[in-house]
C-alpha positions as CSV (number, residue, x, y, z in Angstrom):
1,M,-98.1,9.1,71.6
2,K,-95.2,11.4,70.0
3,V,-93.2,8.7,69.2
4,G,-95.8,7.0,67.3
5,K,-96.2,10.4,65.3
6,V,-92.9,10.7,64.3
7,L,-92.5,7.1,63.4
8,L,-95.7,7.6,61.4
9,L,-93.8,10.3,59.6
10,F,-90.6,9.0,59.2
11,L,-92.5,5.8,57.5
12,I,-94.3,7.9,55.2
13,L,-90.8,10.0,54.5
14,M,-89.3,7.0,53.8
15,G,-92.2,5.6,51.6
16,S,-92.0,8.6,49.6
17,V,-88.0,8.8,49.1
18,I,-88.4,4.9,48.1
19,L,-91.1,5.1,45.5
20,F,-90.5,8.5,43.9
21,G,-86.8,9.6,44.9
22,S,-84.0,9.1,42.6
23,R,-83.1,5.3,41.8
24,G,-86.7,4.6,43.2
25,I,-89.4,2.0,41.9
26,V,-91.1,4.5,40.1
27,D,-87.6,5.8,38.1
28,N,-86.5,1.9,38.1
29,Y,-89.8,1.2,36.2
30,R,-89.1,4.2,33.4
31,L,-85.9,2.5,33.0
32,D,-87.0,-0.8,32.5
33,R,-89.3,0.8,29.8
34,K,-86.6,2.5,28.4
35,L,-84.1,-0.3,28.1
36,L,-86.9,-2.6,26.6
37,D,-87.2,0.7,23.7
38,I,-83.3,0.7,23.5
39,R,-83.1,-3.3,22.9
40,K,-85.9,-3.3,20.2
41,S,-84.0,-0.5,18.7
42,N,-80.8,-2.2,18.7
43,G,-82.4,-5.0,17.2
44,E,-83.9,-3.8,14.3
45,L,-80.7,-2.0,13.7
46,V,-78.5,-5.4,14.2
47,V,-81.5,-6.3,11.3
48,K,-80.4,-3.5,8.9
49,N,-76.4,-4.0,9.1
50,D,-77.1,-7.7,8.1
51,A,-79.1,-6.7,5.3
52,L,-76.2,-3.6,4.4
53,K,-73.5,-6.2,5.0
54,K,-75.2,-8.9,2.7
55,E,-75.3,-5.6,-0.2
56,I,-72.0,-4.8,0.1
57,L,-70.8,-8.5,-0.5
58,L,-73.2,-8.4,-3.5
59,L,-71.5,-4.8,-4.6
60,R,-68.3,-6.1,-4.1
61,N,-68.7,-9.7,-6.2
62,D,-71.9,-10.4,-8.3
63,M,-71.6,-8.5,-11.7
64,R,-75.1,-9.4,-12.0
65,Y,-76.4,-7.3,-9.2
66,I,-74.3,-3.9,-10.1
67,E,-75.6,-4.4,-13.5
68,K,-79.1,-4.3,-11.6
69,V,-78.5,-1.5,-9.6
70,A,-77.1,0.7,-12.0
71,R,-80.3,0.1,-14.3
72,D,-82.8,0.6,-11.6
73,E,-81.2,3.0,-9.5
74,L,-79.0,5.4,-12.1
75,G,-81.3,4.6,-15.0
76,M,-78.2,3.4,-17.2
77,V,-78.9,1.4,-20.3
78,R,-76.5,-1.1,-22.0
79,R,-75.5,-0.7,-25.7
80,N,-78.0,-1.8,-27.9
81,D,-80.8,-1.4,-25.9
82,R,-84.0,0.1,-26.6
83,V,-85.0,3.2,-24.5
84,Y,-89.0,4.2,-24.8
85,R,-89.7,7.7,-23.5
86,H,-93.4,8.3,-22.3
87,V,-94.5,11.8,-23.1
88,D,-97.7,13.2,-21.3
């Protein structure tokens, strides 16, 4: 009987270590979820980087795109353009 109780206690202790210990099943599941989140954010960053690379190429080579950015973002106008201001 004494060996059975010790063996049962040992099995319970080892089971808890396997489940809840460092690098156990619960920790492994949590790390898998974290890895999935990191891979998802990495994919989003790859898409954003590609878009920024395309914009860099346009800003280096395409004069029409540069003019569009200057007009839209900086509010610049060309010579002989008419500017209308709305006053409230």
